[in-house]
Each structure stands twice: as structure tokens, then as C-alpha cells.
N, C-alpha and C positions, 0 to 999 in steps of 0.2 A: 699231159694229167689223164689220169684213169677216167675210163667213160663208168665204172661202175656205180652202182646205186649208193648214195648216201644212206648210214645207219644214222639216223636221227632217234634217240634216247630221250623217253619221255616219263618224265616224273609225275605221281600222281597226285603230290599233293595232297590238302586236308582231307580225308577219307570220309569226313561229314560234309563236304562242301560240292560245291559242282562241279570237280577235279574231272570225274571218270564220264560224266556225263559231256561236258565239251570237248575230250578225247575223243572218247567212239563217237561223236557227230563229226569231227573235222575228220577223224579217217574212213568214216562209211563212204566218201567219194573214193570208186576204185581207182580213180587218175591218180589218188594221193599216193599210191603203192606201185604208178610207174615211175616217181619223180624219186620216191626212197624204200628205205626199207623200216619201218617202224619198230623200235624195242620201246616199250611200255617198261618201267621198273613199278613196280606193286603188288598186286594180288588178284589173279583170275579169278577167287572167289568172289571181292568185293566188286570187280567190275561186273561178275554175272550179277550180281546182287541187285546192279544199280540199272541193267539192260533190261530184267524181268520185271523190276516194279514199275518201268518205265512203261511195258507193254508192249516193247519193242523186240523185234526178233533176237534169240541170241546172237552173239558177236562170236564167229569162229578165231581163238587165241592160241597160236603156237606155243604153248608153256615151255620155256626152259629155263635152263640155271647157270647159264652161261652165254654173251653174246656170241661167241664163236659157234653157237648153236643156233643163230636165226635161220630163218629161212625168208629167204627175199620177195617170196609171192604172197607171205603171210603177215598179219598183225601178229607181232613176238610180245610175249610178257614174262618180266623174268620175276618171278614171287621171291619177293623180300620181306613179305610181313606173313607172319602166322596166320592161320586159319580161324583162329581164337579172338580175331579183333573183333570187337562190338561196332556195329555201325549206327550210328544216330544221326541220320539225317539233319543239320540244322541247330546241331549243338555242337560248342567248344570244349572238345575233350583233352585232356594231357595223353590220351593212348591216339588219338588222332594224329597229334603232334609227333607223337612220337613214330607212327607211322608214317609220314610225311620224312622225317630226318633221315630213318633208315633207306627209304627210297634215293632221298637227294644223296646221303652220304657214297651208297654205290653207284649210283650212277656217277657221280664225280670221280671217282676211283678207277670207272671204266673209262672213264673221257680221258682222265689223264694218260690210261696204259694204253689208249689209241683203238680200244673194241669199239667206240661207237666215235661219229664223227663230230658230232654238234649235241648238244644238249637245250631241251625246250622243258618247262619247268610249269606244272599246273600252281594255283597259288595257293599258299600256306596261311593259318592263322599264326600271325608271329607273337603270338600270347602262349596259343598252344604248343609251340613247337618249340620257346625258347628254354634252354638247360644251362648244362654244363657242357653239353656237346655243343651247343647253337648257343653262343651269347650274345649276339649279332639281333641288329636292329632290321634285316630284312636280308632277302636270297643273294644280292648286289654284294652287300660287306663279308658275309661267308665265302662266294665266288672269288672275292679279291683275296681274301685270306688263303683257302684253299688250292686255287688257279693260277693267281697271280704271280709267285715266283717272285714278289717283290714289287711288280706293275700294278700301278692305281687304274681302279674301274672309273667309268664312266657311265652313267645310266641314261640312255635316250632313249625316248619314248616316240614309236615312227610309226608313218604309214608311208604310200605312196608318194605321198607330195607333201611330208611337212615332218620333221626331225627336231624334237625340243632334246637338250642337253641339260643336265643342270651342274652347277657347282656345289649346290651343299643337296643331301638327298633326305634324309632321316633324321636330320636335325629340329630339334625343337624351335618355334618362330623365336623366344626369346636368345637362343645362341647362334642366330642366323647372322645378324649383323657384324658380330664381333669374327664370323671365319671369311667375310668377304674381304679379304685381303688382295693385295697387287699379283702376291706370288700365287694364292690360288686363284684368283681369274685365270691369268697367264698359263696356270698348269692347265685347265679345264680347255682354255680355247687352243689349245697346242695337239692336246689328248682328242678334241671333236673335230679339227682339222685334218688330222691323219685317222680318225675312223671315216670321215666323210669319202677323202680318198681311196684307203684301201678296203675298206667293209662296203661302202655305196657306192665306188665307182666314179666318182665326183673329182673332175680335173678343175683345180686352182678353185674350190668353192668359198662360197660368198656365205660369210656368218654373221649374225644381227646377234649384239650382243645387249640384252635388258637391262634395264636400270635397277638399282633394290627400291629407291625410295619415290613416292608420288613424284609424276611430270620431274622422274631424271634429278628429284634435289633441288630443282629451281636453283643452281648456282650454288649451293650449298644451303640455302634458306631452310629446306625441308630435308637434311641428313648430308653429310660429307662424303657418306661411302664411295659416290659418283666420283667427283672431282680427287679425292686423295687415293682410290684404290682403281677403281672400276675403268676411267678415260686411263689412266698410266698405264694399266695392262693393257688397253686395245693398241695405246702408241706402240709398246713394246713388242704384240704381235704384229704388227706392221713391219715395224723395222727388221722383222724376220721373214717377210716377203708373204704376211697370212692376211689373205681378204676379209677383214672383220671391221664392222660398223656399227655405231653406236654411241653412247648406251641410248637406249629406248623407253620409253613408258611404256609399258606392259599393257596397259587399257588401251590406249590409244592404236598401239602397234597391231595386235588380235583384232580390236574394233574394224581398222580400217582395212584387215586381210593383208598386211605390210609382207606378213611371212611368205606370200606365193613369189615375192622379190628375193628370197633366199633359199640356198642349199641346206642352210641348220640355223637354228634359234638358240642360244644360251642363256638358260633361265638361272635365276639367284637361288632358288628355292624351290622345294616340291611343288605347293601348290600354285606357285606362279605360271612355272609351268604346265604343269600335269592339267588343270583346271579347264584352260581354255582350249589343251589339244585334245584332251577326253570329250569335251563337248563338239569338237570339228571331226575328229577321226571316229567318232558312236562306236560300233561292233567292231572294227577292222583294225583296233590300236594294237601296235606291240612293244614289248617294253627289251630295248638288248641292251646287254651287257659290253659296252666296247672297252678298248683298254687290254685286256685281257689276251693272251696267248691261243685262247678256245673260245669258241663261238656259242652263246648262251642268249635265249630269247625265251619269252613267256607273254602270256594273253596281259592285256593292260586293266584286265579286273581283278576281285577280289574273289573271296571262298563263295561268294554268292547265296548263304546260309539261308535267307529269306526264302528262296526259291527251291534249294535242294531238294532233290528226292522227286520233282514234279514234272520232270523233262522241259523243263520251260528256257534253259540258257541257251543262249547262240553260241553256235561252235564258230561263229565267224574269227572271233579274234585267234583262240588256238589256230584255228586253219592257216590263220596270217602270221603266227608266230612259227608255225612249220614251215612256211614258204618262205619267210625272211631269216629262219637260220640255215637253207639250203642256198639263198643266194648269195649270203652273206661269206658263209662258206667258199663257194664258186669265186665271189668277186676278189675275197684273200689270194685263194690260189692264182689268179690270173695278175691281180698284182705283182705277186711274190715273184713270178715267171717273166713280168713283164721288165720287173727293176734286178734281176739276178745278176746278169752281165750287160749292166749299160753301159752305151757306147760313150767313149771321149767325147768330151767338149770340143769342139770344133769352132777356136775363133784366131782372127789376128789382129794386131795392135799396130798402129802408125809408129816408126820413130818419129820426131817430129822431129829432129835434129837435121835428117838428111832424106826425109820421106820414103824409106823404106819399109815396104810391109812383110814384115814377120809370121811365117808360120808357127806357132807355139806348140802344133800338136807333132811335129817333126821331133825324132830323137836321133842318136847317132848309131844305136845298131837296128 
């Protein structure tokens, strides 16, 4: 594998949020450019505006029109937004949504073309970006459609010691229970197991599966999803040699710190997994889209309209997202290399009749 620096594409997200602030803060550490070549998709003018209003020193950006023009020792920016875009920190506007989509669309095209290696996305406002071009409830669903080529995406919130995946993502609470089927849970367990192995380098990972209902359904007294769908899915996964356990009641599981005994935790719905994760992870949480042939991460926070333009946002989550994208890219390449030409299994069987040991790996040629 080449030792070249990884090209990290970074979309600017909602231009009225904290996107530029967290991007510039994450990249201000000179060590970042020793690890990767940053390629921001956005607007040099908007970046300069936020840097200037913060009172910080202007950031030197290498303005380019194509990733082939990147300079490895600079922070590069592909201008994909016109200079007439109105900047209104803290405001949800259609113009900001259009600017967010323009950056995302271009970055995804370049990722597919191999012009960048990984993608890191700054937060978007789902209402502002919603349009005929983006009829999705979030980044994850859009990327599944644009990059999946039929593969299904898995949302994983992660940091150095905790990884939480979701069976349902941006699903209204009223629709969650019908979506928790035996097949849906099994599919997510298998996706999660694969991601833990290839993306996080975990051998034979241990997965905890959360219940949907309080007290794990109390044997069917408080809901039947556990007995009819979740437990059978766990049994199916075990039959496929996947180390998964549960279902665990979410409150006691997180309250007792049981997550420390597992490589990953599979939650049934968005807030069940993300509320405790964000409480535990603080500013270092990362949203990783697993299951796709491309690597994408993002900070685990939103647009931060309430503090936009004040230079108060932490760049830690964005910095962690960049590091995570680099780590996953390397892990995938290492995993692919290790499994490219696997050795033939060597084993013997005893012939019970005459007690002869047969070497089944030998051939006549």
C-alpha cells in the first residue's frame, strides 16, 4: 500500500452554521497536514468571512477548481459556491441549504471518481437542504443512494472505546416498532459485525443488542418485539458464528457501564443509542457511515445555530471525524490485503472404520 498522504474531502455543510468554524479549528493544528491532504468543498469567501469575524488570523487556503490541483502541504479548497451567497449566521435559509448540497454533490462525485480518498461532512440543516435533489431525511440515506450501488448503509456513532449502531435511523417513533423485524435486526447485526472487523480491526467482535421495550419486554408483558423478532435474530446471528448477546434493557445497560465489555452496541432506534452515546462521548464523538464501498464520517453534532459566528464551537468532533476517516481507510486496506489470498484451511479427519488420518488438503496435481 502506498505511503502517500490520504486526500480527505471535507464538505462545508450549512453555511449559516458552525461548519467553517469547526473545520478551520480542526485543521489549524499543523500536524493534521502531516497525516493527510485536506480538500474543502465550499467557498474561500465564506471561509474568510468566518475567520475574519472571529478575530483570528486569516487561514491560508490553496484555491483550486479540481482535486488534481491539490498541494499536499496546504489546506486546499474547491470553490463550488458562487460569491453572491448571503451569509446569515444562525439562520435556516434555503440559500444555505443549496450551498450545502452543492458541496456535497461535488464531493460525492469526486469520491466516486477516486479524486479524494475519504469524505468528511460538516453538519447540514435537513429542512434547508431538502429539495427535489435531496429528498432524504439525512446524509446517511443520501449517501446510501449515491454511493451504495445496492449496498445498505449502517449508522455507527463511535469514539475510541464505544461504538453504537442503529437498526432504524431517522424513523419517527410511531413507526419504529413495525420496523423492528427479525430480518431487519439480523441484517444490521451482520453489517455491524463486518464493519467492526474490516473498519475497526476487531477480531471476532462482541456485539451487545439492546431491547426495544422497557425491561426487555418482560417476556412479552411489555411488548413482544423481543420474543418474536430480536431474540430470534440474535439466535440466527449466533448460528452464523457471530458473537452477539442480549437483548439488554437500554437504561440498565448504559447505567451500569456494560458497554465497556463489548466491541459494539446495536440500538433499535435513534435516540435510544445516540442520547447515551453523546452523553458519554462528549466532544469527541464521530458519525461513521458503514456498509458502503466508500468511507464517510462526520462530527456527531448539528449546525449549532445558537453559537454560529461566535467562535465558541469546539473543533474536537470534526478533528476526530478526520482522524477516524483516515483510520478506517487504512484498516479497510489492511483488511483487504490480509484477506486477498487466504491460505487454504488445513485440517484432518479420522476414518472411524480403520483409524486412518486423512490429509484433506492434498491434491493429485
